[in-house]
Backbone as JSON Lines, residues from 0, in Angstrom:
{"i":0,"aa":"M","n":[0.82,-1.19,0.0],"ca":[0.0,0.0,0.0],"c":[0.86,1.26,0.0]}
{"i":1,"aa":"T","n":[1.97,1.21,0.71],"ca":[2.86,2.36,0.76],"c":[3.48,2.63,-0.61]}
{"i":2,"aa":"A","n":[3.73,1.57,-1.36],"ca":[4.31,1.74,-2.69],"c":[3.35,2.47,-3.62]}
{"i":3,"aa":"I","n":[2.06,2.17,-3.49],"ca":[1.06,2.85,-4.33],"c":[0.97,4.32,-3.96]}
{"i":4,"aa":"I","n":[0.99,4.59,-2.66],"ca":[0.93,5.99,-2.21],"c":[2.16,6.76,-2.68]}
{"i":5,"aa":"D","n":[3.33,6.14,-2.61],"ca":[4.55,6.79,-3.08],"c":[4.51,7.02,-4.59]}
{"i":6,"aa":"L","n":[3.89,6.07,-5.32],"ca":[3.79,6.2,-6.78],"c":[2.89,7.37,-7.17]}
{"i":7,"aa":"L","n":[1.8,7.56,-6.41],"ca":[0.84,8.61,-6.74],"c":[1.18,9.97,-6.12]}
{"i":8,"aa":"K","n":[2.21,10.02,-5.33],"ca":[2.58,11.28,-4.69],"c":[2.95,12.3,-5.77]}
{"i":9,"aa":"N","n":[2.4,13.49,-5.66],"ca":[2.63,14.6,-6.6],"c":[2.1,14.32,-8.01]}
{"i":10,"aa":"K","n":[1.22,13.36,-8.17],"ca":[0.65,13.07,-9.49],"c":[-0.88,13.11,-9.48]}
{"i":11,"aa":"K","n":[-1.47,13.66,-8.42],"ca":[-2.93,13.69,-8.32],"c":[-3.54,14.61,-9.36]}
{"i":12,"aa":"M","n":[-2.89,15.7,-9.67],"ca":[-3.42,16.65,-10.65],"c":[-3.47,16.0,-12.04]}
{"i":13,"aa":"Y","n":[-2.48,15.16,-12.36],"ca":[-2.51,14.47,-13.64],"c":[-3.7,13.52,-13.7]}
{"i":14,"aa":"G","n":[-4.03,12.89,-12.59],"ca":[-5.2,12.01,-12.54],"c":[-6.49,12.76,-12.77]}
{"i":15,"aa":"V","n":[-6.62,13.92,-12.16],"ca":[-7.82,14.75,-12.36],"c":[-7.91,15.21,-13.81]}
{"i":16,"aa":"A","n":[-6.79,15.63,-14.38],"ca":[-6.77,16.07,-15.78],"c":[-7.18,14.92,-16.71]}
{"i":17,"aa":"L","n":[-6.7,13.71,-16.42],"ca":[-7.04,12.55,-17.24],"c":[-8.53,12.23,-17.14]}
{"i":18,"aa":"I","n":[-9.09,12.34,-15.95],"ca":[-10.52,12.08,-15.79],"c":[-11.34,13.1,-16.56]}
{"i":19,"aa":"V","n":[-10.95,14.36,-16.53],"ca":[-11.68,15.41,-17.26],"c":[-11.6,15.15,-18.77]}
{"i":20,"aa":"I","n":[-10.45,14.74,-19.25],"ca":[-10.29,14.43,-20.68],"c":[-11.15,13.22,-21.06]}
{"i":21,"aa":"I","n":[-11.15,12.19,-20.23],"ca":[-11.95,11.0,-20.51],"c":[-13.44,11.34,-20.55]}
{"i":22,"aa":"I","n":[-13.89,12.2,-19.65],"ca":[-15.3,12.62,-19.65],"c":[-15.62,13.36,-20.94]}
{"i":23,"aa":"G","n":[-14.75,14.26,-21.37],"ca":[-14.99,15.0,-22.6],"c":[-15.03,14.1,-23.82]}
{"i":24,"aa":"V","n":[-14.12,13.14,-23.89],"ca":[-14.09,12.21,-25.02],"c":[-15.32,11.31,-25.01]}
{"i":25,"aa":"A","n":[-15.68,10.8,-23.83],"ca":[-16.83,9.9,-23.74],"c":[-18.12,10.62,-24.12]}
{"i":26,"aa":"E","n":[-18.31,11.81,-23.61],"ca":[-19.55,12.55,-23.88],"c":[-19.6,13.08,-25.32]}
{"i":27,"aa":"G","n":[-18.5,13.66,-25.78],"ca":[-18.53,14.34,-27.07],"c":[-18.26,13.44,-28.26]}
{"i":28,"aa":"L","n":[-17.2,12.69,-28.21],"ca":[-16.81,11.89,-29.37],"c":[-17.5,10.54,-29.43]}
{"i":29,"aa":"L","n":[-17.67,9.9,-28.28],"ca":[-18.26,8.56,-28.27],"c":[-19.76,8.57,-28.03]}
{"i":30,"aa":"G","n":[-20.29,9.67,-27.53],"ca":[-21.72,9.77,-27.3],"c":[-22.21,9.0,-26.08]}
{"i":31,"aa":"I","n":[-21.32,8.66,-25.17],"ca":[-21.69,7.93,-23.97],"c":[-22.11,8.94,-22.91]}
{"i":32,"aa":"D","n":[-23.27,8.69,-22.29],"ca":[-23.76,9.6,-21.25],"c":[-23.11,9.22,-19.93]}
{"i":33,"aa":"V","n":[-22.36,10.14,-19.34],"ca":[-21.74,9.93,-18.04],"c":[-22.71,10.46,-16.99]}
{"i":34,"aa":"P","n":[-23.19,9.6,-16.09],"ca":[-24.19,10.04,-15.11],"c":[-23.65,11.14,-14.19]}
{"i":35,"aa":"G","n":[-24.48,12.14,-13.95],"ca":[-24.13,13.22,-13.05],"c":[-23.36,14.36,-13.69]}
{"i":36,"aa":"I","n":[-23.04,14.24,-14.98],"ca":[-22.27,15.28,-15.66],"c":[-23.03,15.72,-16.9]}
{"i":37,"aa":"E","n":[-23.3,17.0,-16.99],"ca":[-24.02,17.57,-18.13],"c":[-23.04,18.41,-18.95]}
{"i":38,"aa":"V","n":[-22.51,17.84,-20.02],"ca":[-21.51,18.52,-20.84],"c":[-22.18,19.36,-21.91]}
{"i":39,"aa":"G","n":[-23.22,18.86,-22.53],"ca":[-23.9,19.59,-23.61],"c":[-23.03,19.67,-24.85]}
{"i":40,"aa":"N","n":[-22.99,20.83,-25.46],"ca":[-22.2,21.02,-26.68],"c":[-20.77,21.47,-26.39]}
{"i":41,"aa":"D","n":[-20.42,21.6,-25.12],"ca":[-19.1,22.11,-24.74],"c":[-18.13,20.98,-24.4]}
{"i":42,"aa":"W","n":[-18.22,19.86,-25.1],"ca":[-17.35,18.72,-24.8],"c":[-15.9,19.02,-25.14]}
{"i":43,"aa":"L","n":[-15.65,19.81,-26.16],"ca":[-14.28,20.16,-26.52],"c":[-13.65,21.04,-25.43]}
{"i":44,"aa":"G","n":[-14.43,21.85,-24.78],"ca":[-13.95,22.65,-23.66],"c":[-13.45,21.78,-22.52]}
{"i":45,"aa":"Y","n":[-14.13,20.68,-22.26],"ca":[-13.69,19.75,-21.22],"c":[-12.34,19.13,-21.58]}
{"i":46,"aa":"I","n":[-12.18,18.74,-22.83],"ca":[-10.91,18.15,-23.27],"c":[-9.78,19.18,-23.16]}
{"i":47,"aa":"L","n":[-10.03,20.39,-23.62],"ca":[-9.01,21.44,-23.55],"c":[-8.7,21.83,-22.11]}
{"i":48,"aa":"A","n":[-9.7,21.82,-21.23],"ca":[-9.46,22.12,-19.82],"c":[-8.58,21.05,-19.19]}
{"i":49,"aa":"G","n":[-8.82,19.8,-19.52],"ca":[-7.97,18.72,-19.01],"c":[-6.54,18.84,-19.5]}
{"i":50,"aa":"L","n":[-6.38,19.17,-20.77],"ca":[-5.03,19.36,-21.3],"c":[-4.35,20.56,-20.66]}
{"i":51,"aa":"G","n":[-5.13,21.59,-20.39],"ca":[-4.58,22.78,-19.72],"c":[-4.13,22.47,-18.3]}
{"i":52,"aa":"L","n":[-4.91,21.68,-17.57],"ca":[-4.52,21.29,-16.22],"c":[-3.21,20.5,-16.23]}
{"i":53,"aa":"G","n":[-3.11,19.56,-17.16],"ca":[-1.89,18.76,-17.26],"c":[-0.68,19.61,-17.62]}
{"i":54,"aa":"A","n":[-0.87,20.55,-18.55],"ca":[0.24,21.4,-18.96],"c":[0.66,22.35,-17.85]}
{"i":55,"aa":"T","n":[-0.32,22.85,-17.11],"ca":[0.01,23.74,-15.99],"c":[0.79,23.01,-14.91]}
{"i":56,"aa":"K","n":[0.36,21.8,-14.58],"ca":[1.06,21.01,-13.56],"c":[2.48,20.7,-14.02]}
{"i":57,"aa":"A","n":[2.64,20.34,-15.3],"ca":[3.97,20.04,-15.83],"c":[4.88,21.25,-15.76]}
{"i":58,"aa":"A","n":[4.33,22.43,-16.05],"ca":[5.13,23.66,-16.0],"c":[5.53,23.99,-14.57]}
{"i":59,"aa":"I","n":[4.63,23.77,-13.63],"ca":[4.96,24.03,-12.22],"c":[6.04,23.09,-11.74]}
{"i":60,"aa":"V","n":[5.94,21.82,-12.1],"ca":[6.95,20.84,-11.68],"c":[8.3,21.15,-12.31]}
{"i":61,"aa":"K","n":[8.27,21.56,-13.58],"ca":[9.53,21.85,-14.28],"c":[10.23,23.1,-13.71]}
{"i":62,"aa":"S","n":[9.44,24.09,-13.3],"ca":[10.05,25.31,-12.8],"c":[10.53,25.21,-11.35]}
{"i":63,"aa":"A","n":[10.0,24.23,-10.63],"ca":[10.37,24.1,-9.21],"c":[11.66,23.34,-9.01]}
């Protein structure tokens, strides 16, 4: 269990970004309805937001 926690340390933001991208792809491109999430016609915004989160986290890690 400690190994998993050490593996995920400082990578939580990447996980959130990946989930946001998966939601955007599932709703917009695949047409799968994700319960509890109303994307509408802004599915590309979800994908771009996920990519932006990942890029921001990478920039913060690189500059630190």
